[in-house]
ROLO-129333 format. One record per residue (C-alpha): residue in one letter; x, z, y; residue number from 0. Coordinates in Angstrom, 2 decimals, padded with zeros to 5 digits, always signed. Layout:
<sites>
  aa        x        z        y    i
   A        X        Z        Y  NUM
...
</sites>
This chain:
<sites>
  aa        x        z        y    i
   M  +055.10  -079.65  -001.55    0
   N  +056.64  -076.32  -002.68    1
   N  +055.02  -074.47  +000.25    2
   E  +051.65  -075.91  -000.63    3
   Q  +052.13  -074.93  -004.30    4
   A  +053.13  -071.37  -003.35    5
   T  +050.08  -070.99  -001.12    6
   A  +047.81  -072.23  -003.86    7
   D  +049.28  -069.76  -006.39    8
   Q  +048.59  -066.69  -004.17    9
   P  +045.26  -064.83  -004.81   10
   L  +042.69  -065.13  -002.07   11
   Q  +042.12  -061.89  -000.04   12
   P  +038.47  -061.01  +000.78   13
   D  +037.50  -061.12  +004.41   14
   P  +036.39  -057.59  +005.49   15
   S  +033.82  -059.16  +007.79   16
   S  +032.35  -061.24  +004.99   17
   P  +028.91  -060.06  +003.65   18
   S  +030.27  -060.32  +000.09   19
   A  +033.13  -057.86  +000.79   20
   K  +032.69  -054.48  -001.00   21
   P  +032.69  -051.62  +001.58   22
   S  +034.94  -048.62  +001.00   23
   P  +033.48  -045.10  +000.37   24
   Q  +034.86  -043.89  +003.71   25
   R  +033.04  -046.69  +005.49   26
   L  +029.78  -045.87  +003.70   27
   V  +030.02  -042.18  +004.69   28
   K  +030.77  -043.12  +008.28   29
   E  +027.80  -045.48  +008.46   30
   F  +025.54  -042.86  +006.90   31
   L  +026.63  -040.26  +009.46   32
   V  +026.00  -042.72  +012.27   33
   F  +022.55  -043.38  +010.83   34
   L  +021.77  -039.64  +010.63   35
   R  +023.06  -039.02  +014.13   36
   G  +020.74  -041.68  +015.47   37
   R  +017.75  -040.36  +013.51   38
   L  +018.30  -036.68  +014.34   39
   S  +019.34  -037.09  +017.94   40
   L  +017.41  -035.06  +020.50   41
   E  +018.61  -037.25  +023.36   42
   E  +015.87  -039.84  +022.90   43
   D  +012.72  -038.98  +024.87   44
   N  +014.53  -035.97  +026.28   45
   A  +012.99  -034.88  +029.58   46
   D  +015.11  -034.16  +032.61   47
   P  +016.53  -030.61  +032.15   48
   Q  +015.25  -029.51  +035.55   49
   E  +011.77  -030.76  +034.65   50
   T  +011.78  -028.66  +031.45   51
   I  +013.08  -025.62  +033.31   52
   E  +010.28  -025.91  +035.86   53
   Y  +007.75  -026.41  +033.06   54
   I  +008.80  -023.15  +031.41   55
   K  +009.04  -021.28  +034.73   56
   K  +005.44  -022.24  +035.44   57
   G  +004.37  -020.62  +032.15   58
   V  +006.12  -017.39  +033.18   59
   E  +003.74  -016.84  +036.09   60
   F  +001.23  -014.05  +035.49   61
   Q  -001.40  -013.63  +038.15   62
   G  -004.98  -014.58  +038.91   63
   T  -006.24  -016.95  +036.23   64
   N  -003.64  -016.00  +033.61   65
   I  -004.60  -012.31  +033.78   66
   W  -008.27  -013.05  +033.08   67
   I  -007.43  -015.56  +030.33   68
   L  -005.25  -012.91  +028.68   69
   I  -008.00  -010.27  +028.81   70
   F  -010.57  -012.69  +027.41   71
   A  -008.15  -013.83  +024.70   72
   I  -007.39  -010.26  +023.63   73
   M  -011.11  -009.49  +023.43   74
   V  -011.73  -012.59  +021.33   75
   A  -008.82  -011.70  +019.02   76
   S  -009.98  -008.09  +018.70   77
   I  -013.48  -009.18  +017.74   78
   G  -012.06  -011.68  +015.27   79
   L  -009.94  -009.00  +013.60   80
   N  -012.85  -006.56  +013.66   81
   V  -015.26  -008.93  +011.89   82
   N  -012.46  -010.44  +009.75   83
   S  -012.87  -013.99  +011.06   84
   A  -009.71  -016.10  +010.81   85
   A  -011.24  -018.92  +012.89   86
   V  -011.92  -016.58  +015.83   87
   V  -008.41  -015.13  +015.65   88
   I  -006.89  -018.63  +015.69   89
   G  -008.98  -019.51  +018.74   90
   A  -007.63  -016.44  +020.56   91
   M  -004.05  -017.48  +019.74   92
   L  -004.61  -020.91  +021.29   93
   I  -005.88  -019.61  +024.63   94
   S  -003.37  -016.77  +024.94   95
   P  -000.73  -017.19  +027.72   96
   L  +001.81  -014.91  +026.00   97
   M  +004.11  -017.75  +024.94   98
   G  +005.15  -018.53  +028.54   99
   P  +007.20  -015.45  +029.46  100
   I  +008.71  -015.22  +025.96  101
   M  +010.13  -018.75  +026.25  102
   G  +011.04  -017.91  +029.85  103
   I  +013.35  -015.11  +028.69  104
   G  +015.09  -017.49  +026.26  105
   M  +015.43  -020.12  +028.96  106
   G  +016.82  -017.58  +031.43  107
   V  +019.46  -016.44  +028.96  108
   G  +020.29  -020.05  +028.05  109
   I  +020.96  -021.15  +031.65  110
   N  +022.30  -017.77  +032.89  111
   D  +019.37  -017.34  +035.29  112
   F  +019.19  -013.57  +035.58  113
   D  +016.30  -013.70  +038.06  114
   L  +014.23  -015.71  +035.54  115
   I  +015.09  -013.19  +032.81  116
   K  +013.90  -010.27  +034.95  117
   K  +010.72  -012.04  +036.05  118
   A  +009.80  -013.17  +032.55  119
   A  +010.55  -009.72  +031.04  120
   K  +008.49  -007.99  +033.74  121
   N  +005.50  -010.29  +033.22  122
   L  +005.77  -010.00  +029.43  123
   G  +005.74  -006.21  +029.74  124
   L  +002.60  -006.39  +031.90  125
   M  +000.93  -008.73  +029.43  126
   V  +001.75  -006.46  +026.50  127
   G  +000.47  -003.39  +028.36  128
   I  -002.80  -005.07  +029.35  129
   S  -003.28  -006.44  +025.83  130
   V  -002.74  -003.09  +024.09  131
   V  -004.96  -001.21  +026.55  132
   T  -007.76  -003.81  +026.32  133
   S  -007.72  -003.87  +022.51  134
   T  -007.58  -000.07  +022.33  135
   L  -010.66  +000.23  +024.55  136
   Y  -012.48  -002.33  +022.42  137
   F  -011.76  -000.59  +019.12  138
   L  -012.71  +002.80  +020.62  139
   I  -016.24  +001.55  +021.34  140
   S  -016.60  -000.83  +018.38  141
   P  -019.12  +000.33  +015.73  142
   I  -016.98  -001.29  +013.00  143
   S  -014.10  +001.04  +012.25  144
   D  -012.83  -000.28  +008.89  145
   A  -009.49  -002.12  +008.78  146
   Q  -010.22  -005.65  +007.51  147
   S  -007.77  -007.94  +005.68  148
   E  -007.02  -010.01  +008.81  149
   L  -005.99  -006.81  +010.58  150
   L  -004.01  -005.33  +007.69  151
   A  -002.02  -008.56  +007.35  152
   R  -000.29  -007.71  +010.67  153
   T  +000.92  -004.21  +009.73  154
   Q  +003.89  -004.95  +007.43  155
   P  +006.25  -007.59  +008.85  156
   T  +009.02  -008.95  +006.62  157
   I  +011.99  -011.32  +006.84  158
   W  +009.57  -014.22  +006.33  159
   D  +007.96  -013.38  +009.67  160
   V  +011.45  -013.62  +011.19  161
   M  +011.91  -017.08  +009.71  162
   I  +008.46  -018.21  +010.87  163
   A  +009.18  -017.03  +014.42  164
   L  +012.63  -018.66  +014.45  165
   F  +011.58  -022.08  +013.15  166
   G  +008.31  -022.00  +015.06  167
   G  +010.19  -021.22  +018.27  168
   L  +012.62  -024.07  +017.60  169
   A  +009.70  -026.47  +017.19  170
   G  +008.13  -025.17  +020.40  171
   I  +011.15  -025.58  +022.66  172
   V  +012.06  -028.99  +021.17  173
   A  +008.50  -030.15  +021.90  174
   G  +008.62  -028.61  +025.37  175
   S  +011.84  -030.44  +026.23  176
   R  +010.30  -033.91  +025.62  177
   R  +008.95  -036.20  +028.32  178
   E  +005.70  -036.50  +026.37  179
   K  +004.46  -033.02  +025.48  180
   S  +003.07  -032.81  +021.93  181
   N  +000.68  -030.35  +020.25  182
   A  +003.59  -028.39  +018.76  183
   I  +003.37  -025.48  +021.22  184
   P  -000.28  -024.60  +020.29  185
   G  +000.83  -024.84  +016.66  186
   V  +003.66  -022.40  +017.36  187
   A  +001.17  -020.00  +018.97  188
   I  -000.90  -020.08  +015.77  189
   A  +002.02  -019.82  +013.33  190
   T  +003.84  -016.98  +015.08  191
   A  +000.69  -014.96  +015.89  192
   L  +001.51  -013.18  +019.15  193
   M  -001.96  -011.99  +020.04  194
   P  -003.23  -010.48  +016.73  195
   P  -000.34  -007.98  +016.36  196
   L  -001.07  -006.57  +019.82  197
   C  -004.74  -006.20  +018.88  198
   T  -003.73  -004.46  +015.67  199
   A  -001.49  -002.13  +017.70  200
   G  -004.52  -001.28  +019.83  201
   Y  -006.52  -000.59  +016.68  202
   G  -003.75  +001.74  +015.50  203
   I  -003.97  +003.74  +018.73  204
   A  -007.78  +003.81  +018.70  205
   S  -007.91  +004.97  +015.08  206
   G  -004.99  +007.37  +015.37  207
   N  -003.02  +005.45  +012.73  208
   M  +000.49  +005.23  +014.16  209
   A  +001.76  +003.40  +011.06  210
   Y  -000.52  +000.47  +011.92  211
   F  +000.62  +000.61  +015.55  212
   A  +004.32  +000.66  +014.63  213
   G  +004.03  -002.15  +012.06  214
   A  +001.98  -004.41  +014.33  215
   F  +004.14  -003.82  +017.39  216
   Y  +007.24  -004.48  +015.32  217
   L  +005.74  -007.82  +014.21  218
   F  +005.10  -008.74  +017.85  219
   T  +008.70  -007.77  +018.70  220
   I  +010.03  -009.99  +015.89  221
   N  +008.01  -012.96  +017.11  222
   S  +009.00  -012.45  +020.74  223
   V  +012.72  -011.99  +020.07  224
   F  +013.09  -014.97  +017.76  225
   I  +011.02  -017.34  +019.87  226
   S  +013.29  -016.41  +022.78  227
   L  +016.36  -016.84  +020.57  228
   S  +015.14  -020.29  +019.49  229
   T  +014.68  -021.31  +023.11  230
   F  +018.18  -020.06  +023.94  231
   L  +019.75  -022.01  +021.05  232
   I  +018.10  -025.34  +021.92  233
   V  +018.83  -024.95  +025.63  234
   R  +022.50  -024.40  +024.85  235
   F  +022.51  -027.23  +022.31  236
   L  +021.07  -029.65  +024.88  237
   R  +023.68  -028.46  +027.41  238
   Y  +021.27  -027.57  +030.18  239
   P  +023.03  -026.85  +033.48  240
   Q  +023.94  -023.17  +033.68  241
   K  +024.17  -020.87  +036.61  242
   S  +027.45  -019.07  +037.01  243
   F  +027.38  -015.30  +036.81  244
   I  +029.14  -013.77  +039.77  245
   D  +029.61  -010.65  +037.71  246
   H  +031.18  -011.79  +034.42  247
   A  +031.03  -008.25  +033.05  248
   R  +027.23  -008.39  +033.40  249
   E  +027.21  -011.75  +031.58  250
   R  +029.11  -010.24  +028.66  251
   R  +026.77  -007.23  +028.57  252
   V  +023.71  -009.50  +028.50  253
   K  +025.11  -011.56  +025.62  254
   R  +026.13  -008.48  +023.63  255
   G  +022.69  -006.98  +024.24  256
   I  +020.99  -010.10  +022.92  257
   G  +023.11  -010.09  +019.76  258
   L  +022.46  -006.39  +019.17  259
   L  +018.71  -006.81  +019.73  260
   V  +018.54  -009.68  +017.22  261
   L  +020.40  -007.58  +014.65  262
   V  +018.24  -004.47  +015.20  263
   V  +015.02  -006.48  +014.88  264
   T  +016.14  -008.38  +011.78  265
   L  +017.46  -005.55  +009.59  266
   P  +014.21  -003.53  +009.13  267
   S  +012.22  -006.67  +008.29  268
   T  +014.82  -007.59  +005.67  269
   Y  +014.49  -004.13  +004.11  270
   I  +010.68  -004.37  +004.08  271
   A  +010.83  -007.82  +002.47  272
   F  +013.21  -006.53  -000.21  273
   N  +010.82  -003.68  -001.05  274
   L  +007.86  -006.07  -001.10  275
   V  +009.58  -008.39  -003.58  276
   S  +010.78  -005.43  -005.66  277
   N  +007.26  -003.94  -005.84  278
   T  +005.75  -007.31  -006.76  279
   V  +008.25  -007.80  -009.58  280
   F  +007.65  -004.23  -010.83  281
   E  +003.87  -004.66  -010.79  282
   R  +004.07  -007.97  -012.65  283
   E  +006.47  -006.54  -015.25  284
   A  +004.32  -003.42  -015.73  285
   G  +001.19  -005.52  -016.28  286
   K  +003.05  -007.70  -018.78  287
   F  +004.31  -004.61  -020.65  288
   I  +000.80  -003.15  -020.92  289
   A  -000.71  -006.45  -022.08  290
   E  +001.93  -006.95  -024.78  291
   N  +002.28  -003.39  -026.11  292
   F  -001.03  -001.57  -025.65  293
   V  -002.82  -003.49  -028.39  294
   F  -004.56  -001.26  -030.98  295
   D  -007.16  -001.93  -033.68  296
   N  -009.81  +000.60  -032.66  297
   C  -008.67  +001.56  -029.21  298
   Q  -008.45  -000.34  -025.94  299
   V  -007.20  +000.05  -022.39  300
   I  -010.06  +000.79  -020.02  301
   S  -007.96  +001.05  -016.85  302
   K  -004.41  +000.98  -015.60  303
   N  -002.92  +002.26  -012.39  304
   I  +000.53  +001.10  -011.25  305
   D  +001.77  +003.43  -008.51  306
   M  +004.77  +002.65  -006.30  307
   D  +005.65  +005.34  -003.77  308
   G  +009.17  +004.72  -002.54  309
   D  +011.62  +005.34  -005.37  310
   T  +008.98  +007.14  -007.46  311
   R  +007.08  +004.76  -009.72  312
   S  +004.57  +005.46  -012.46  313
   I  +002.35  +003.52  -014.84  314
   E  -000.88  +005.27  -015.84  315
   V  -002.91  +003.86  -018.74  316
   V  -006.32  +005.18  -019.80  317
   L  -007.39  +004.50  -023.42  318
   I  -010.78  +004.78  -025.10  319
   G  -011.48  +004.72  -028.83  320
   E  -009.54  +006.17  -031.75  321
   H  -006.79  +008.59  -030.81  322
   V  -003.31  +007.03  -030.61  323
   S  -000.67  +009.30  -032.08  324
   D  +001.98  +010.97  -029.96  325
   D  +004.70  +009.26  -031.99  326
   R  +003.29  +005.83  -031.14  327
   I  +003.12  +006.72  -027.46  328
   N  +006.69  +008.06  -027.52  329
   D  +007.81  +004.77  -029.08  330
   L  +006.17  +002.89  -026.20  331
   K  +007.89  +005.14  -023.65  332
   A  +011.24  +004.55  -025.32  333
   K  +010.62  +000.80  -025.35  334
   M  +009.74  +000.84  -021.66  335
   K  +013.00  +002.67  -020.85  336
   K  +014.90  -000.25  -022.38  337
   N  +013.31  -002.63  -019.86  338
   D  +015.67  -002.80  -016.86  339
   R  +012.81  -003.36  -014.40  340
   L  +010.72  -000.46  -015.75  341
   S  +013.38  +002.01  -016.84  342
   E  +012.98  +004.26  -013.77  343
   A  +009.19  +004.47  -014.06  344
   E  +007.16  +007.21  -015.76  345
   L  +004.56  +006.23  -018.36  346
   L  +001.38  +008.35  -018.41  347
   V  -001.13  +007.75  -021.21  348
   R  -004.56  +009.38  -021.08  349
   Q  -007.10  +009.10  -023.89  350
   S  -010.84  +009.65  -024.21  351
   S  -010.21  +012.70  -026.38  352
   D  -008.11  +014.35  -023.66  353
   K  -009.69  +016.95  -021.41  354
   G  -008.16  +015.28  -018.38  355
   L  -010.33  +012.17  -018.64  356
   D  -012.74  +012.43  -015.72  357
   M  -015.71  +010.50  -014.39  358
   T  -013.51  +008.42  -012.12  359
   D  -011.75  +006.93  -015.13  360
   I  -015.09  +006.14  -016.78  361
   E  -016.41  +004.49  -013.63  362
   R  -013.20  +002.48  -013.34  363
   F  -013.78  +001.35  -016.94  364
   N  -017.28  +000.11  -016.10  365
   K  -015.94  -001.92  -013.19  366
   E  -012.89  -003.42  -014.88  367
   M  -014.18  -004.03  -018.41  368
   K  -017.78  -005.16  -017.98  369
   A  -016.89  -008.67  -016.83  370
   G  -014.74  -009.38  -019.88  371
   L  -016.77  -007.52  -022.49  372
   I  -018.74  -010.53  -023.79  373
   E  -015.60  -012.62  -024.19  374
   D  -013.87  -009.77  -026.10  375
   L  -016.86  -009.40  -028.42  376
   Y  -016.84  -013.12  -029.10  377
   K  -013.17  -013.08  -030.10  378
   K  -013.23  -009.88  -032.20  379
   N  -016.41  -010.75  -034.12  380
   D  -015.45  -014.38  -034.81  381
   E  -014.86  -013.67  -038.50  382
   V  -018.17  -011.78  -038.91  383
   L  -020.37  -014.28  -037.08  384
   K  -019.98  -017.37  -039.24  385
   S  -022.63  -019.66  -037.83  386
   K  -023.25  -020.77  -034.26  387
   E  -026.78  -019.36  -034.38  388
   E  -025.45  -015.87  -035.21  389
   K  -022.88  -016.05  -032.42  390
   I  -025.43  -017.18  -029.84  391
   A  -027.87  -014.47  -030.94  392
   A  -025.20  -011.77  -030.69  393
   L  -024.07  -012.90  -027.24  394
   E  -027.64  -013.07  -025.95  395
   E  -028.28  -009.57  -027.27  396
   E  -025.13  -008.27  -025.59  397
   I  -026.07  -009.88  -022.26  398
   F  -029.51  -008.26  -022.48  399
   R  -027.93  -004.89  -023.24  400
   L  -025.51  -005.11  -020.32  401
   R  -028.31  -006.01  -017.92  402
   K  -030.39  -003.13  -019.24  403
   V  -027.68  -000.49  -018.83  404
   Q  -026.74  -001.52  -015.32  405
   I  -027.91  +001.29  -013.10  406
   P  -028.47  +000.82  -009.35  407
   V  -026.56  +004.01  -008.49  408
   A  -026.49  +003.38  -004.74  409
   G  -030.17  +002.37  -004.78  410
   L  -031.26  +005.79  -006.04  411
   K  -029.82  +007.73  -003.11  412
   D  -033.12  +008.00  -001.22  413
   E  -034.95  +009.19  -004.32  414
   I  -032.19  +011.70  -005.10  415
   K  -032.43  +013.10  -001.56  416
   A  -036.20  +013.46  -001.92  417
   I  -035.86  +015.22  -005.29  418
   D  -033.25  +017.76  -004.17  419
   A  -031.74  +018.06  -000.68  420
   N  -029.02  +020.36  -002.11  421
   I  -027.19  +017.40  -003.72  422
   K  -023.96  +016.27  -002.03  423
   E  -022.61  +013.57  -004.40  424
   Y  -023.70  +011.92  -007.63  425
   T  -022.90  +009.14  -010.06  426
   L  -024.58  +007.70  -013.17  427
   M  -023.15  +005.58  -015.95  428
   N  -023.48  +004.72  -019.63  429
   N  -020.45  +005.48  -021.73  430
   T  -019.38  +005.81  -025.37  431
   I  -018.76  +009.29  -026.81  432
   V  -016.76  +009.64  -030.03  433
   N  -017.38  +012.70  -032.22  434
   L  -014.00  +013.54  -033.76  435
   E  -015.57  +015.59  -036.57  436
   T  -017.99  +012.94  -037.80  437
   N  -015.94  +010.02  -036.40  438
   K  -019.15  +008.48  -035.05  439
   A  -019.65  +006.85  -031.69  440
   D  -022.77  +006.96  -029.57  441
   T  -023.78  +005.66  -026.14  442
   V  -024.83  +008.43  -023.76  443
   M  -025.94  +008.44  -020.16  444
   F  -023.56  +010.51  -018.01  445
   A  -024.64  +012.12  -014.74  446
   Y  -022.19  +013.86  -012.44  447
   I  -023.87  +015.92  -009.70  448
   E  -022.08  +017.85  -006.94  449
   F  -024.31  +020.35  -005.10  450
   K  -023.77  +021.71  -001.63  451
   N  -024.64  +025.21  -002.83  452
   K  -024.83  +026.74  -006.30  453
   P  -028.03  +025.38  -007.93  454
   K  -030.55  +027.44  -009.82  455
   K  -031.27  +026.89  -013.51  456
   D  -034.74  +025.47  -012.95  457
   E  -033.32  +023.19  -010.25  458
   T  -030.82  +021.56  -012.64  459
   T  -033.40  +021.38  -015.43  460
   R  -035.91  +019.62  -013.15  461
   L  -033.24  +017.17  -011.99  462
   E  -032.09  +016.45  -015.56  463
   N  -035.64  +015.72  -016.72  464
   W  -036.20  +013.42  -013.75  465
   L  -032.96  +011.50  -014.44  466
   K  -033.94  +010.98  -018.09  467
   A  -037.31  +009.58  -017.07  468
   R  -035.93  +007.52  -014.19  469
   T  -033.14  +005.91  -016.24  470
   E  -035.23  +005.66  -019.43  471
   S  -032.45  +007.38  -021.37  472
   D  -033.02  +009.06  -024.72  473
   S  -030.02  +011.34  -024.19  474
   L  -028.30  +012.44  -021.01  475
   K  -025.31  +014.65  -020.32  476
   M  -025.18  +016.15  -016.84  477
   V  -022.00  +017.61  -015.36  478
   V  -022.61  +019.96  -012.42  479
   S  -020.20  +021.18  -009.75  480
   Y  -020.66  +022.92  -006.38  481
</sites>
């Protein structure tokens, strides 16, 4: 009876195997790690290592069909860069066989197959040589010589290109090591862009621009090295069978060489990326400073030029309207020096009353300000134009005026040639002139004419009269140089 009573008085202990038992934190962490290991495992659907090795070795081969495919791909990519067609460039990336030997080098290093390393490196060198020569020949005979945006995008590699090549290469080798091959490898070829940089390098040689050649070839080197490195890492992670080096000193030299190559390739791209971010921040901060501080009642900014040349940086602002005092400008310079991101830059302010204001500044004004002129008028005259009818009438009148003053400068070139064959360059534009004595403003047609040889008086007079009639201008000021 006492034993039964004692047993009844003891608290019941929960059964660990019971569903109602509360699991401990350690058990939860362990189960979560087991869950992750199962989800992230690369063992499932993993192809036989020898099968993957043979698959990559087959891509290393470079003869017969692969040579012609490479030549055709490089021509397609060159044309795509030349005409600035992203779709054509992507197509060239997909048919390019360059990925094979690059992954072959990584595989050779991963399994200590020195013969595979040598074969893949030799074939990659041949592919690069053929690609650069083919693209150079194309750009030498191409009638389009301008560098388009698709081409320029391959001339300044950064650390982000390193990251793209690394993660793209990891995706490629993981996909290549599966029993069922996916579409990841073509995606890697597009993301890492092996073919376009070689075409851009050929353009650099053809155009004599070694900066383009160096930047593009460096981008190709980044992609090649980090795709190979990705292959090496996954091969080692999956514990592929390795060949034993007879010469262990050579094995150590190869591994040290790989580490040094990765470091040498990564450092310059990091520096370029740092400068790119720094320049972007400076340009954004400079634009913000101008927008917030260059606000005057009867004067406005007609153009700004933010120059970044290495450590030398300058902000040039061109003003038109009433003259801004030197004291006000000095206050702005002092305020800019207090901004940590702009303190090292030089502020240059040029005004319409300065002698240094040239026709280029005026033309820049026409381009930058014309699009926003109607909106500015609407905001500044809101108090004057009380009714909707007055506002609509004013805007319609301004639109008509802008359309009237637009001059087809380029369209007059044939007529200008027929009038006077001695003319080398010209430009025409309407601009506001402020008379500082009377403080009155007037719109005048400006004409800048550069002659090949010194013109005669009657020659300039005849040209001036023709320009007045042709542009229907009441007044015209012509600036002549030769």
